[in-house]
C-alpha positions as CSV (number, residue, x, y, z in Angstrom):
1,M,-3.6,-2.7,-35.6
2,Q,-5.4,1.2,-34.9
3,S,-6.8,1.0,-31.5
4,N,-7.7,3.7,-28.7
5,G,-4.7,3.5,-26.2
6,L,-4.7,4.9,-22.6
7,R,-1.0,6.4,-21.8
8,V,0.1,6.3,-18.2
9,A,3.4,6.5,-16.6
10,R,5.6,3.2,-16.5
11,E,5.7,3.6,-12.8
12,D,1.3,3.2,-12.5
13,G,1.2,0.6,-15.5
14,E,0.5,-2.5,-13.7
15,T,-2.0,-0.8,-11.1
16,V,-3.8,0.6,-14.3
17,R,-3.4,-2.8,-16.2
18,R,-5.5,-4.7,-13.4
19,A,-7.8,-1.8,-13.1
20,L,-9.2,-2.5,-16.6
21,V,-8.9,-6.0,-16.4
22,E,-11.3,-5.9,-13.8
23,A,-13.2,-3.6,-16.2
24,E,-12.9,-5.8,-19.0
25,L,-11.6,-2.8,-20.6
26,L,-8.2,-4.0,-22.0
27,R,-7.6,-5.9,-24.9
28,A,-6.2,-8.8,-24.8
29,D,-5.7,-9.0,-28.5
30,L,-3.3,-6.3,-28.7
31,G,0.3,-6.0,-27.0
32,I,1.2,-3.1,-24.5
33,L,3.4,-0.3,-26.4
34,R,6.2,1.2,-24.3
35,E,7.1,4.9,-24.8
36,G,10.1,6.0,-23.2
37,E,8.8,6.7,-19.3
38,F,5.5,6.1,-20.4
39,L,3.1,2.8,-21.5
40,V,0.1,2.8,-23.2
41,L,-2.4,0.0,-22.9
42,P,-4.7,-1.0,-25.7
43,I,-8.3,-0.4,-24.3
44,R,-12.1,-0.8,-25.8
45,L,-14.5,2.0,-26.2
46,I,-14.7,3.7,-22.5
47,P,-18.2,5.5,-21.7
48,A,-18.0,9.4,-21.5
49,D,-18.7,9.6,-18.1
50,R,-16.2,7.5,-16.7
51,A,-12.6,9.1,-15.3
52,L,-9.8,7.8,-17.2
53,P,-6.5,7.1,-15.1
54,G,-4.3,8.3,-18.2
55,E,-4.1,10.1,-21.5
56,L,-6.5,8.6,-24.1
57,V,-4.6,8.4,-27.4
58,Q,-4.9,6.5,-30.6
59,R,-1.9,4.0,-31.7
60,D,-1.2,1.5,-34.3
61,F,-1.1,-1.6,-31.7
62,E,1.3,-5.1,-32.6
63,V,-1.6,-8.2,-32.5
64,V,-0.7,-10.8,-30.2
65,P,-1.9,-14.8,-30.3
66,S,-4.9,-15.1,-28.9
67,A,-3.3,-17.7,-26.3
68,A,-1.1,-14.8,-24.9
69,P,-0.9,-15.5,-21.4
70,S,-3.1,-13.6,-18.7
71,D,-1.3,-14.9,-15.6
72,Y,2.4,-15.0,-15.0
73,R,2.3,-18.3,-14.0
74,D,1.4,-19.2,-18.1
75,R,4.7,-18.1,-18.9
76,I,6.5,-21.0,-16.8
77,E,7.2,-24.2,-18.1
78,G,5.9,-27.7,-16.5
79,D,3.3,-29.3,-15.1
80,R,0.4,-27.3,-15.1
81,T,-1.0,-28.8,-11.5
82,W,2.5,-27.3,-10.3
83,R,2.1,-24.0,-11.8
84,E,-1.4,-23.8,-10.1
85,R,-0.1,-24.1,-6.7
86,L,1.7,-21.1,-7.2
87,P,0.8,-17.9,-5.7
88,R,-1.4,-16.2,-7.7
89,S,-1.1,-12.5,-6.4
90,F,2.3,-10.2,-5.9
91,D,2.9,-6.4,-4.9
92,V,3.8,-4.2,-7.4
93,V,5.9,-1.1,-5.7
94,G,7.0,1.6,-8.5
95,D,9.6,-0.7,-10.7
96,I,9.7,-3.6,-8.2
97,V,8.0,-6.7,-7.9
98,L,7.2,-8.4,-4.6
99,I,6.2,-12.1,-4.5
100,R,5.5,-14.5,-1.3
101,L,7.3,-18.1,-2.1
102,P,6.6,-21.0,-0.1
103,D,9.5,-23.4,-0.1
104,E,8.8,-25.7,-2.4
105,F,9.0,-23.5,-5.4
106,E,12.7,-22.5,-4.3
107,P,14.3,-24.3,-6.8
108,R,12.7,-22.9,-9.8
109,Q,12.8,-19.1,-8.3
110,R,14.5,-17.4,-11.0
111,E,12.2,-18.4,-13.3
112,I,9.6,-17.5,-11.6
113,G,11.1,-13.8,-11.2
114,E,11.6,-14.1,-14.9
115,A,8.0,-14.4,-16.1
116,L,7.3,-11.5,-13.4
117,L,9.6,-9.6,-14.8
118,D,8.3,-10.1,-18.5
119,F,4.3,-10.1,-17.4
120,V,4.7,-6.8,-15.4
121,P,4.9,-4.1,-17.9
122,S,6.8,-1.7,-15.2
123,A,9.0,-4.0,-13.3
124,R,13.1,-3.5,-13.2
125,I,13.2,-5.9,-10.2
126,V,11.6,-8.9,-8.6
127,G,12.1,-10.1,-5.0
128,R,11.1,-13.1,-2.8
129,D,9.6,-11.6,0.4
130,R,10.7,-13.0,3.3
131,G,8.3,-11.0,5.7
132,V,8.9,-8.0,7.8
133,H,10.8,-8.7,10.8
134,G,12.1,-6.4,14.5
135,A,11.0,-3.5,15.6
136,E,12.1,-1.6,12.7
137,R,9.7,-3.6,10.8
138,R,12.5,-4.1,7.7
139,R,11.4,-6.2,5.0
140,Q,13.7,-9.6,4.0
141,I,14.1,-9.7,0.3
142,E,15.8,-12.3,-2.1
143,R,16.4,-10.8,-5.5
144,I,15.4,-13.5,-8.0
145,A,15.3,-11.8,-11.2
146,G,16.4,-8.6,-12.8
147,S,18.8,-5.8,-11.3
148,G,19.3,-2.6,-9.2
149,G,18.7,-1.8,-6.0
150,W,15.4,-1.8,-3.8
151,R,14.8,1.8,-3.7
152,T,11.9,3.4,-6.0
153,R,9.3,5.7,-6.4
154,H,5.7,4.7,-5.6
155,R,2.8,6.3,-7.0
156,E,-0.5,6.2,-5.7
157,N,-3.2,8.5,-4.9
158,G,-2.2,11.0,-7.2
159,L,1.4,11.1,-4.7
160,E,5.0,10.4,-5.5
161,L,6.3,8.5,-2.6
162,E,9.9,7.4,-1.9
163,V,10.3,3.8,-0.9
164,D,13.3,1.3,-0.2
165,V,11.1,-2.2,0.2
166,E,14.5,-3.4,1.9
167,R,14.8,-0.5,4.7
168,A,11.4,0.6,5.6
169,Y,7.8,-0.6,6.1
170,F,5.4,0.1,3.4
171,S,2.5,-1.8,1.8
172,P,0.8,-0.8,-1.7
173,R,-2.2,-3.0,-0.6
174,L,-2.8,0.0,1.5
175,A,-4.1,2.9,-0.9
176,R,-7.2,2.9,-0.4
177,E,-7.2,2.8,3.3
178,H,-4.5,6.0,3.0
179,A,-7.3,7.8,1.0
180,R,-10.2,6.9,2.8
181,V,-8.7,8.1,6.3
182,A,-7.2,11.1,4.6
183,E,-10.6,12.2,3.3
184,E,-12.6,11.6,7.3
185,V,-9.6,14.4,8.5
186,G,-11.2,17.5,9.5
187,R,-10.3,21.3,9.2
188,A,-8.0,22.2,11.6
189,E,-7.2,19.0,13.3
190,V,-3.8,17.8,14.6
191,V,-3.1,13.7,13.7
192,Y,-1.0,11.6,14.6
193,D,0.5,9.3,12.4
194,L,2.1,6.3,14.9
195,C,4.9,3.8,13.2
196,C,4.5,5.7,10.1
197,G,6.6,3.7,7.9
198,V,7.4,6.0,4.9
199,G,4.5,8.2,5.9
200,P,1.8,7.6,3.0
201,F,-1.0,8.2,5.6
202,A,1.0,11.4,6.9
203,V,1.6,12.2,3.0
204,T,-1.7,12.1,1.8
205,I,-3.5,13.8,5.1
206,A,-1.0,17.0,4.6
207,R,-1.9,17.1,0.3
208,D,-5.2,17.1,1.3
209,G,-4.8,20.4,3.5
210,R,-7.5,20.6,6.2
211,A,-5.1,19.2,8.9
212,T,-3.2,22.1,10.3
213,R,-0.3,19.5,11.8
214,V,0.7,16.2,11.4
215,V,2.7,14.5,13.0
216,A,5.2,11.3,11.8
217,V,6.5,8.9,14.2
218,D,8.6,5.7,13.6
219,S,11.7,4.3,15.2
220,N,13.4,3.4,12.0
221,P,15.9,6.4,11.1
222,A,15.4,5.4,7.2
223,A,11.6,5.5,6.9
224,I,12.1,8.9,8.3
225,E,14.7,9.8,6.1
226,L,12.5,8.7,3.0
227,L,9.6,10.6,4.4
228,R,12.0,13.3,4.3
229,A,12.7,13.0,1.0
230,T,9.5,12.9,-0.3
231,L,8.1,16.0,1.5
232,K,10.9,17.9,-0.2
233,R,9.0,17.5,-3.6
234,Y,6.0,18.8,-2.4
235,P,4.6,22.4,-1.1
236,F,2.8,21.1,1.7
237,R,6.0,19.6,3.6
238,E,6.0,22.2,6.7
239,R,2.6,20.9,7.4
240,V,3.9,17.3,8.7
241,E,6.3,16.9,11.9
242,P,8.6,13.8,10.9
243,V,9.9,12.6,14.7
244,E,12.4,9.4,14.3
245,G,12.3,7.6,17.6
246,A,10.4,4.6,19.6
247,L,6.7,5.3,20.4
248,E,6.8,4.4,23.9
249,E,9.5,7.5,23.6
250,F,7.1,9.6,22.0
251,R,5.0,11.6,24.8
252,P,3.1,14.5,23.9
253,P,0.4,16.1,26.4
254,P,-2.3,14.1,26.9
255,G,-5.4,14.8,24.2
256,S,-3.3,16.7,22.3
257,A,-4.3,14.7,19.3
258,D,-7.6,15.0,17.4
259,R,-7.3,12.1,15.2
260,A,-4.0,9.0,15.7
261,I,-3.5,6.3,13.5
262,L,-1.5,3.2,14.9
263,N,-0.8,0.9,12.0
264,L,1.3,-1.7,13.8
265,P,-0.8,-5.2,12.9
266,L,1.5,-7.5,14.9
267,E,1.7,-5.4,18.2
268,G,-0.3,-2.6,18.0
269,I,-2.5,-4.0,20.9
270,K,0.4,-3.4,23.5
271,Y,0.3,0.2,23.1
272,A,-3.1,0.8,22.5
273,S,-3.8,2.3,26.1
274,S,-1.0,4.8,25.4
275,V,-2.3,5.9,22.3
276,A,-5.4,6.4,23.4
277,R,-4.8,8.8,25.9
278,L,-3.2,10.8,23.1
279,V,-6.7,11.5,21.5
280,A,-8.9,14.5,22.7
281,P,-12.8,14.1,23.8
282,R,-14.4,13.5,20.2
283,G,-11.2,12.7,18.6
284,H,-11.0,9.4,16.6
285,L,-8.4,6.4,16.8
286,H,-7.7,4.5,13.7
287,Y,-6.3,1.0,15.0
288,Y,-5.1,-1.7,12.3
289,E,-4.6,-5.4,13.5
290,I,-4.1,-9.1,11.8
291,A,-7.2,-10.6,13.2
292,P,-8.5,-14.1,12.9
293,R,-11.7,-14.2,10.7
294,S,-13.4,-16.0,13.7
295,E,-13.1,-12.9,16.1
296,F,-13.9,-10.0,14.0
297,D,-17.1,-9.7,14.9
298,R,-16.4,-9.2,18.8
299,R,-12.8,-8.0,18.2
300,A,-13.7,-4.2,18.7
301,E,-15.3,-4.6,22.0
302,T,-12.2,-6.4,23.1
303,I,-9.9,-3.8,22.1
304,M,-12.1,-1.0,23.6
305,D,-11.8,-2.7,26.9
306,T,-7.6,-2.1,26.7
307,L,-8.2,1.1,25.5
308,G,-8.3,2.4,29.2
309,E,-9.4,5.7,30.4
310,G,-12.6,7.6,28.7
311,S,-15.4,6.5,27.0
312,W,-15.3,4.9,23.3
313,R,-17.5,3.7,20.8
314,A,-16.7,1.8,17.4
315,V,-17.4,3.7,14.2
316,D,-16.0,1.5,11.9
317,R,-14.7,-1.8,11.5
318,H,-14.0,-3.2,7.9
319,V,-11.3,-5.7,6.4
320,V,-8.8,-4.3,4.5
321,H,-7.4,-7.4,2.5
322,P,-6.6,-11.1,3.6
323,Y,-3.6,-12.0,5.4
324,A,-3.6,-15.6,5.6
325,P,-5.7,-18.6,5.2
326,T,-7.9,-17.9,8.7
327,A,-7.2,-14.2,9.3
328,D,-7.2,-10.6,7.5
329,L,-5.7,-7.7,8.2
330,V,-8.8,-5.3,10.0
331,A,-9.3,-1.5,10.6
332,F,-10.7,-0.3,13.8
333,E,-12.0,3.5,14.1
334,F,-12.7,4.5,17.5
335,E,-14.5,7.5,18.7
336,R,-14.1,9.0,22.3
337,R,-16.8,10.4,23.7
338,D,-16.1,11.8,26.8
339,G,-15.2,15.4,27.7
């Protein structure tokens, strides 16, 4: 059947598909087309004033049954009550799908993986995510479907990042946060991206071109290697200085940063005061942590008490995304007022 379609890169397919579903623009009665390194998603008429995340085209699509699954869980046979206990959400990093599975689902994890592999258009491999561990924040992953390794290229905010989900920390759930912080950076700022992982904050800030220097620090050599591989592809690479080393060993002069980012959600509070000393008067500190929902309203004041010298005020606090039934990943922004 002839229809409007949106042609996007395969690695962007799942992100765009979800956005179209939320906007009620994706046609569920037609199948997605694969054209080499691209996907064409069947869409309804899009208003003329709406920005398109791809190329608008006309294609002949295959009509699919009206009962076609709109949820990966519908592709799994068995008791509906059992299927509804499966996690609804999962992460897509490039052509890799990651899902957290409770132990009760282990006997059928391969079937679950195959369902996800079939459901996510761009998927090459599906991994069971067993969480981030150790000082280098490496993710423990078990392959449950598909083939190949854990290295991929992930697209977000118009950038292509080199990622290895097993060797270095990266979360696709922070894409909006990476863009939001980058938009706040002022002209000629010096920015420290601490515990940077593969460097999405640093790369996004450097791309936007207002900062004169972005220092990206991580103790994991694999993370710094991946950051350097990303930077090689971009003309703004000279604005980023990758530094391999522990946060405790990073000792630039006090007050030498206009902006510092500390994204170490489970242990960042241990380093908050030492990082705060690096921020110049009228500079900003972006701080992330996992916080119980019951403490969110008063947490900013507690953190400021740990920042040590200087006068600080909270200029922003918000939930980035849910983390557990009673806790969220939260973002705080503090401004140094003295000096």
